[in-house]
DRENVO-130433 format. One line per field, with one value per residue (C-alpha): residue number from 1; residue in three letters; x negated, y, z. Coordinates in steps of 0.02 Angstrom, whole numbers. Last residue first. Example, Ala and Ser with C-alpha at 12.3 -4.5 7.8 and 13.67 -1.06 7.14 Angstrom:
num c(2 | 1)
residuo c(SER | ALA)
xx c(-684 | -615)
yy c(-53 | -225)
zz c(357 | 390)
end
This chain:
num c(396 | 395 | 394 | 393 | 392 | 391 | 390 | 389 | 388 | 387 | 386 | 385 | 384 | 383 | 382 | 381 | 380 | 379 | 378 | 377 | 376 | 375 | 374 | 373 | 372 | 371 | 370 | 369 | 368 | 367 | 366 | 365 | 364 | 363 | 362 | 361 | 360 | 359 | 358 | 357 | 356 | 355 | 354 | 353 | 352 | 351 | 350 | 349 | 348 | 347 | 346 | 345 | 344 | 343 | 342 | 341 | 340 | 339 | 338 | 337 | 336 | 335 | 334 | 333 | 332 | 331 | 330 | 329 | 328 | 327 | 326 | 325 | 324 | 323 | 322 | 321 | 320 | 319 | 318 | 317 | 316 | 315 | 314 | 313 | 312 | 311 | 310 | 309 | 308 | 307 | 306 | 305 | 304 | 303 | 302 | 301 | 300 | 299 | 298 | 297 | 296 | 295 | 294 | 293 | 292 | 291 | 290 | 289 | 288 | 287 | 286 | 285 | 284 | 283 | 282 | 281 | 280 | 279 | 278 | 277 | 276 | 275 | 274 | 273 | 272 | 271 | 270 | 269 | 268 | 267 | 266 | 265 | 264 | 263 | 262 | 261 | 260 | 259 | 258 | 257 | 256 | 255 | 254 | 253 | 252 | 251 | 250 | 249 | 248 | 247 | 246 | 245 | 244 | 243 | 242 | 241 | 240 | 239 | 238 | 237 | 236 | 235 | 234 | 233 | 232 | 231 | 230 | 229 | 228 | 227 | 226 | 225 | 224 | 223 | 222 | 221 | 220 | 219 | 218 | 217 | 216 | 215 | 214 | 213 | 212 | 211 | 210 | 209 | 208 | 207 | 206 | 205 | 204 | 203 | 202 | 201 | 200 | 199 | 198 | 197 | 196 | 195 | 194 | 193 | 192 | 191 | 190 | 189 | 188 | 187 | 186 | 185 | 184 | 183 | 182 | 181 | 180 | 179 | 178 | 177 | 176 | 175 | 174 | 173 | 172 | 171 | 170 | 169 | 168 | 167 | 166 | 165 | 164 | 163 | 162 | 161 | 160 | 159 | 158 | 157 | 156 | 155 | 154 | 153 | 152 | 151 | 150 | 149 | 148 | 147 | 146 | 145 | 144 | 143 | 142 | 141 | 140 | 139 | 138 | 137 | 136 | 135 | 134 | 133 | 132 | 131 | 130 | 129 | 128 | 127 | 126 | 125 | 124 | 123 | 122 | 121 | 120 | 119 | 118 | 117 | 116 | 115 | 114 | 113 | 112 | 111 | 110 | 109 | 108 | 107 | 106 | 105 | 104 | 103 | 102 | 101 | 100 | 99 | 98 | 97 | 96 | 95 | 94 | 93 | 92 | 91 | 90 | 89 | 88 | 87 | 86 | 85 | 84 | 83 | 82 | 81 | 80 | 79 | 78 | 77 | 76 | 75 | 74 | 73 | 72 | 71 | 70 | 69 | 68 | 67 | 66 | 65 | 64 | 63 | 62 | 61 | 60 | 59 | 58 | 57 | 56 | 55 | 54 | 53 | 52 | 51 | 50 | 49 | 48 | 47 | 46 | 45 | 44 | 43 | 42 | 41 | 40 | 39 | 38 | 37 | 36 | 35 | 34 | 33 | 32 | 31 | 30 | 29 | 28 | 27 | 26 | 25 | 24 | 23 | 22 | 21 | 20 | 19 | 18 | 17 | 16 | 15 | 14 | 13 | 12 | 11 | 10 | 9 | 8 | 7 | 6 | 5 | 4 | 3 | 2 | 1)
residuo c(GLU | ALA | LEU | GLN | ALA | PRO | ALA | PHE | LEU | ARG | GLU | LEU | VAL | ILE | THR | VAL | ALA | GLY | ILE | ALA | THR | ALA | ARG | ASN | GLY | LEU | ARG | SER | THR | GLU | ILE | THR | LEU | HIS | ARG | ILE | SER | SER | GLU | LEU | ALA | ARG | ALA | LYS | VAL | THR | GLU | GLU | LEU | PRO | GLU | THR | ILE | PHE | PRO | GLY | ALA | ALA | SER | VAL | GLY | GLY | GLY | LEU | ILE | VAL | LYS | GLN | PRO | ASN | LEU | THR | HIS | ILE | MET | ASN | THR | LEU | GLY | ILE | GLY | LEU | LEU | ARG | GLY | ALA | LYS | ARG | PHE | VAL | GLU | ARG | ALA | LEU | GLU | ASP | GLY | GLU | LEU | ALA | ALA | LYS | TYR | VAL | PHE | GLU | GLY | THR | ILE | THR | ARG | LEU | SER | GLY | ALA | ALA | ALA | SER | GLU | LEU | ARG | GLU | SER | ARG | ARG | GLY | LEU | ALA | ILE | GLU | ASN | GLN | VAL | ALA | GLU | ALA | ILE | ALA | PRO | GLY | SER | VAL | LEU | THR | GLN | LEU | CYS | GLY | TYR | ASN | GLY | CYS | SER | CYS | ARG | PRO | GLY | ASN | LEU | ASP | VAL | THR | THR | HIS | GLY | ILE | GLU | GLY | ALA | ALA | PHE | SER | SER | GLY | ARG | PHE | ILE | GLN | ARG | ASN | LEU | VAL | ILE | GLY | ALA | GLY | VAL | GLY | GLU | GLY | ILE | ASN | VAL | CYS | ILE | PHE | HIS | ASP | VAL | ASP | GLN | GLY | GLY | GLY | PHE | TRP | LEU | GLU | GLY | LEU | ALA | MET | ALA | VAL | VAL | ASP | ASN | GLU | VAL | TYR | VAL | PRO | VAL | GLY | PHE | GLU | ARG | GLU | LEU | SER | GLU | ARG | ILE | PRO | ILE | ASN | ARG | LEU | ARG | LEU | ASN | PRO | ALA | PHE | VAL | SER | VAL | GLY | GLU | GLU | PRO | ASN | VAL | LEU | GLY | HIS | MET | GLY | VAL | GLY | ILE | GLY | ILE | VAL | PRO | ARG | ASP | PRO | GLY | VAL | ALA | GLU | LEU | LEU | GLU | ALA | ILE | SER | GLY | ASN | LEU | GLN | GLU | MET | PHE | THR | ASP | ALA | ASP | PRO | TYR | PRO | PRO | LEU | SER | ARG | ARG | CYS | GLU | HIS | ILE | VAL | ASN | ALA | ASP | LEU | ASP | THR | VAL | ILE | SER | LYS | ILE | THR | GLY | VAL | GLY | VAL | ASP | ILE | GLY | ILE | ILE | SER | TYR | PHE | SER | ALA | ASN | LEU | ARG | LEU | LEU | ILE | PRO | LYS | ARG | GLY | GLY | SER | SER | ALA | GLY | ILE | GLU | SER | GLU | VAL | VAL | PHE | ASN | GLU | ASN | MET | LEU | GLU | GLY | VAL | ILE | ASN | THR | VAL | THR | PRO | PRO | THR | LEU | ALA | THR | ARG | LYS | ALA | ILE | GLU | ALA | ARG | SER | ILE | PRO | GLY | HIS | SER | ARG | ILE | THR | THR | LEU | VAL | ILE | SER | ARG | ASN | LEU | SER | LYS | MET)
xx c(-527 | -439 | -555 | -597 | -432 | -440 | -319 | -124 | -23 | -137 | -175 | 15 | 56 | -63 | 18 | 163 | 93 | 1 | 185 | 240 | 69 | 89 | 281 | 279 | 179 | 137 | 35 | -89 | -161 | -332 | -535 | -624 | -812 | -931 | -1072 | -1018 | -1162 | -1273 | -1234 | -1261 | -1107 | -1093 | -1015 | -914 | -863 | -797 | -745 | -627 | -587 | -517 | -404 | -351 | -284 | -148 | -176 | -47 | 27 | 103 | -97 | -20 | 99 | 0 | -109 | -267 | -376 | -562 | -639 | -792 | -857 | -1042 | -1045 | -1130 | -1138 | -960 | -916 | -1017 | -941 | -775 | -799 | -846 | -709 | -601 | -655 | -625 | -454 | -434 | -473 | -383 | -227 | -231 | -282 | -94 | 10 | -67 | -64 | 129 | 166 | 332 | 252 | 121 | 293 | 356 | 198 | 185 | 371 | 326 | 152 | 292 | 342 | 462 | 307 | 302 | 480 | 575 | 652 | 495 | 555 | 591 | 393 | 342 | 416 | 371 | 191 | 81 | -72 | -54 | -156 | 14 | 30 | -137 | -113 | 35 | -24 | -170 | -45 | 34 | -125 | -153 | -7 | -9 | -192 | -313 | -404 | -393 | -413 | -587 | -639 | -698 | -687 | -691 | -549 | -497 | -322 | -436 | -511 | -526 | -670 | -834 | -948 | -846 | -856 | -864 | -810 | -641 | -523 | -660 | -614 | -651 | -727 | -671 | -634 | -773 | -902 | -839 | -665 | -715 | -584 | -653 | -635 | -838 | -820 | -637 | -648 | -480 | -487 | -398 | -322 | -204 | -25 | -37 | -192 | -225 | -371 | -391 | -591 | -645 | -763 | -734 | -582 | -463 | -313 | -387 | -256 | -120 | -33 | -149 | -311 | -193 | -87 | -235 | -297 | -130 | -132 | -313 | -230 | -128 | -226 | -209 | -64 | 4 | 155 | 207 | 393 | 478 | 568 | 560 | 406 | 331 | 363 | 284 | 137 | 92 | 130 | 15 | 20 | -150 | -144 | -9 | -25 | 62 | -61 | -197 | -159 | -277 | -284 | -151 | -163 | -138 | -273 | -397 | -325 | -376 | -323 | -362 | -249 | -65 | -1 | 24 | 122 | 139 | 303 | 276 | 406 | 558 | 716 | 808 | 972 | 986 | 1026 | 918 | 998 | 1035 | 845 | 778 | 896 | 830 | 645 | 685 | 791 | 622 | 510 | 607 | 628 | 426 | 413 | 532 | 466 | 271 | 309 | 350 | 238 | 333 | 523 | 501 | 627 | 692 | 684 | 744 | 697 | 787 | 763 | 585 | 463 | 320 | 300 | 327 | 492 | 522 | 571 | 528 | 491 | 463 | 436 | 430 | 355 | 172 | 192 | 211 | 216 | 313 | 319 | 432 | 406 | 541 | 557 | 669 | 619 | 445 | 473 | 280 | 259 | 254 | 245 | 302 | 192 | 220 | 179 | 21 | -82 | -104 | 58 | 144 | 232 | 395 | 484 | 505 | 464 | 465 | 357 | 361 | 532 | 462 | 491 | 396 | 250 | 240 | 252 | 119 | 3 | 21 | 13 | -155 | -235 | -197 | -259 | -437 | -472 | -604 | -482 | -463 | -463 | -332 | -212 | -239 | -175 | -23 | 39 | 35 | 174 | 94 | -101 | -125 | 33 | 2 | -165 | -144 | -19 | -158 | -305 | -198 | -158 | -334 | -380 | -251 | -314 | -498)
yy c(707 | 630 | 527 | 448 | 377 | 265 | 309 | 278 | 139 | -3 | 21 | 43 | -124 | -237 | -165 | -213 | -388 | -302 | -277 | -437 | -514 | -402 | -419 | -553 | -398 | -255 | -175 | -318 | -401 | -336 | -356 | -203 | -212 | -46 | -150 | -300 | -340 | -263 | -365 | -529 | -648 | -795 | -743 | -580 | -686 | -821 | -716 | -623 | -798 | -849 | -707 | -704 | -866 | -893 | -679 | -672 | -827 | -713 | -750 | -932 | -870 | -775 | -602 | -549 | -398 | -392 | -217 | -113 | -264 | -332 | -457 | -596 | -586 | -546 | -687 | -807 | -742 | -779 | -977 | -984 | -873 | -978 | -1132 | -1020 | -979 | -1155 | -1224 | -1105 | -1133 | -1327 | -1298 | -1188 | -1320 | -1451 | -1317 | -1296 | -1121 | -1067 | -965 | -1107 | -1221 | -1085 | -1083 | -1268 | -1281 | -1135 | -1250 | -1384 | -1562 | -1651 | -1775 | -1829 | -1918 | -1937 | -1774 | -1697 | -1551 | -1640 | -1709 | -1533 | -1454 | -1619 | -1634 | -1787 | -1854 | -2031 | -2040 | -2024 | -1846 | -1793 | -1826 | -1754 | -1579 | -1597 | -1605 | -1461 | -1357 | -1414 | -1395 | -1202 | -1180 | -1194 | -1363 | -1443 | -1239 | -1239 | -1370 | -1525 | -1643 | -1605 | -1659 | -1463 | -1544 | -1553 | -1725 | -1723 | -1689 | -1772 | -1616 | -1521 | -1335 | -1339 | -1175 | -1222 | -1104 | -969 | -943 | -749 | -749 | -870 | -746 | -810 | -699 | -615 | -557 | -400 | -281 | -85 | 32 | 8 | -170 | -271 | -445 | -547 | -673 | -854 | -1009 | -1139 | -1175 | -1011 | -911 | -760 | -678 | -455 | -401 | -245 | -131 | 67 | 98 | 238 | 144 | -23 | -59 | -42 | 51 | 64 | -38 | -174 | -178 | -217 | -352 | -462 | -454 | -528 | -629 | -704 | -730 | -615 | -600 | -436 | -431 | -281 | -270 | -372 | -491 | -657 | -640 | -547 | -676 | -819 | -730 | -682 | -839 | -934 | -1114 | -1182 | -1296 | -1368 | -1451 | -1336 | -1361 | -1361 | -1212 | -1183 | -1099 | -982 | -855 | -672 | -672 | -549 | -618 | -779 | -851 | -1000 | -1027 | -956 | -813 | -635 | -582 | -387 | -347 | -191 | -26 | -100 | 32 | 120 | 166 | -6 | -99 | -122 | -294 | -386 | -354 | -424 | -589 | -585 | -569 | -732 | -827 | -798 | -874 | -1035 | -1057 | -1051 | -1171 | -1296 | -1287 | -1308 | -1462 | -1429 | -1505 | -1507 | -1403 | -1222 | -1120 | -955 | -772 | -607 | -422 | -277 | -70 | -87 | 64 | 44 | 208 | 188 | 124 | -50 | -240 | -383 | -548 | -714 | -887 | -1021 | -1205 | -1149 | -971 | -852 | -667 | -567 | -384 | -294 | -133 | 32 | 186 | 349 | 353 | 406 | 541 | 606 | 790 | 955 | 1117 | 1270 | 1421 | 1583 | 1736 | 1839 | 1871 | 1697 | 1658 | 1500 | 1348 | 1342 | 1189 | 1018 | 1001 | 823 | 702 | 515 | 560 | 524 | 707 | 761 | 655 | 730 | 914 | 876 | 812 | 984 | 1103 | 1001 | 993 | 1196 | 1225 | 1142 | 982 | 996 | 876 | 979 | 1151 | 1091 | 997 | 1157 | 1268 | 1148 | 1177 | 1029 | 942 | 831 | 794 | 604 | 580 | 734 | 690 | 520 | 588 | 699 | 581 | 435 | 560 | 614 | 430 | 415 | 546 | 493)
zz c(-441 | -621 | -675 | -499 | -508 | -645 | -796 | -763 | -870 | -858 | -678 | -659 | -732 | -635 | -500 | -497 | -490 | -310 | -266 | -286 | -225 | -47 | -43 | 111 | 216 | 135 | 267 | 259 | 411 | 465 | 490 | 497 | 462 | 490 | 587 | 531 | 411 | 511 | 654 | 562 | 568 | 680 | 848 | 778 | 656 | 755 | 855 | 735 | 682 | 839 | 882 | 700 | 677 | 850 | 855 | 714 | 643 | 510 | 426 | 384 | 288 | 144 | 182 | 278 | 211 | 256 | 264 | 247 | 142 | 152 | -36 | 23 | 219 | 238 | 94 | 204 | 370 | 297 | 274 | 459 | 518 | 420 | 523 | 678 | 650 | 570 | 742 | 846 | 724 | 793 | 959 | 970 | 913 | 1034 | 1173 | 1152 | 1214 | 1134 | 1018 | 973 | 953 | 827 | 726 | 713 | 639 | 510 | 459 | 415 | 527 | 394 | 385 | 562 | 539 | 692 | 705 | 676 | 758 | 921 | 903 | 887 | 1047 | 1151 | 1082 | 1134 | 1053 | 1027 | 854 | 734 | 841 | 813 | 631 | 603 | 696 | 570 | 425 | 454 | 486 | 312 | 251 | 284 | 236 | 349 | 335 | 160 | 100 | 159 | 40 | 140 | -40 | -205 | -336 | -358 | -257 | -102 | -27 | 150 | 252 | 265 | 197 | 297 | 249 | 68 | -49 | -134 | -35 | -82 | -241 | -265 | -429 | -564 | -670 | -817 | -773 | -610 | -559 | -470 | -449 | -433 | -300 | -280 | -253 | -223 | -214 | -225 | -109 | -116 | 15 | -35 | 25 | 141 | 167 | 46 | 76 | 30 | 23 | 48 | -46 | -64 | 55 | 61 | -5 | 48 | 175 | 61 | -81 | -235 | -162 | -70 | -226 | -310 | -193 | -207 | -393 | -375 | -228 | -375 | -519 | -654 | -792 | -901 | -988 | -1123 | -1151 | -1280 | -1166 | -1249 | -1338 | -1230 | -1099 | -1184 | -1251 | -1070 | -1005 | -1115 | -1014 | -1027 | -869 | -735 | -593 | -470 | -330 | -432 | -568 | -703 | -867 | -836 | -999 | -1015 | -1127 | -1054 | -880 | -907 | -739 | -639 | -470 | -420 | -550 | -514 | -646 | -698 | -811 | -915 | -960 | -891 | -945 | -775 | -882 | -954 | -807 | -648 | -574 | -748 | -790 | -625 | -657 | -819 | -724 | -632 | -777 | -869 | -741 | -684 | -881 | -901 | -731 | -837 | -996 | -931 | -831 | -634 | -502 | -356 | -408 | -411 | -325 | -359 | -266 | -304 | -277 | -304 | -297 | -216 | -212 | -307 | -357 | -543 | -492 | -418 | -478 | -379 | -406 | -285 | -400 | -257 | -237 | -250 | -270 | -425 | -387 | -485 | -550 | -655 | -664 | -680 | -759 | -730 | -543 | -522 | -626 | -596 | -531 | -628 | -549 | -618 | -616 | -525 | -654 | -607 | -456 | -371 | -391 | -244 | -335 | -433 | -381 | -505 | -678 | -729 | -816 | -872 | -972 | -1116 | -1169 | -1021 | -1064 | -1222 | -1170 | -1048 | -1155 | -1275 | -1108 | -1044 | -1234 | -1247 | -1059 | -1117 | -1014 | -889 | -770 | -616 | -694 | -832 | -714 | -597 | -750 | -795 | -614 | -497 | -380 | -404 | -337 | -398 | -503 | -601 | -611 | -662 | -783 | -860 | -865 | -943 | -1073 | -1089 | -1126 | -1251 | -1343 | -1328)
end
């Protein structure tokens, strides 16, 4: 109970500060002596500081409290297919330093953990000993067991059963929390992005693969075995290409960044002309990437725009199925493919509007993540913050 009360007080100060001790007691229904004792502990540990003097309602003017956000640091890591993106932030998720490391194709477990450790060591050196790191959050590609902190299966990396939490806690001596990368993104949106004022929403990450993070009643929905949101592995074409999961015609084989590049490569190989993309290929179609396709679309290339339109429509079909199932208020798009903007969002929204029941989309909005390419890394920071602070509704 003491730990819960402490979290409630800390969350109240974070959410409503600067705030007086008396107002904390009023909002939390804790006794004034309990609040005073907890605040004393939090000040001794440098989580809370006294700020300005508040207005008086008849007696002595109260001293207001606020979160000491800059004293401690948190590390957030976004593990993608070819890159580890890492940031270190304060307790308000303001970025202090960031770094990026490349992963080789299909690394073994030792190579993967070496790169992860190297990213963290670089960030620890950047912040130095004066801003202690109180936790590390990892947003990991693929299926994750967050209770054990294990990467169960990362299909695009071909890794299985990597004990990330155990390894990092042994190496760095701070608490480590591991979530699926899109679940982390959804947490980041819930706290700092487009989900702050929304009860029910879906985050969809479209990059090397496709996945969704689901928030219902302002809580992450993980499913019975932590596999909820695997929209990328829903079948949209019975005769489609083989997926890394072993099935055929999965959504991510048709709308991910590599799928968009491959669609263009196949069209050119079959004789379709595209001066811009053929020039970018420099004689080898396999060098065409999703980024090349996007640049060609910006320059008016019809093949590039056509491929994006098809991907947008297919993504719209996949999202319509989720919308009919979950009835969210908002869909937030993230990942590299979402950076294509209207080339993919316009056909996506047209498809949802045409195919979804009117009652399911009456209050629906679709938007691109406000957190940009840091969305998952900030979400990984939020994994730690979620453990530090009590659920917001306890402090209302």
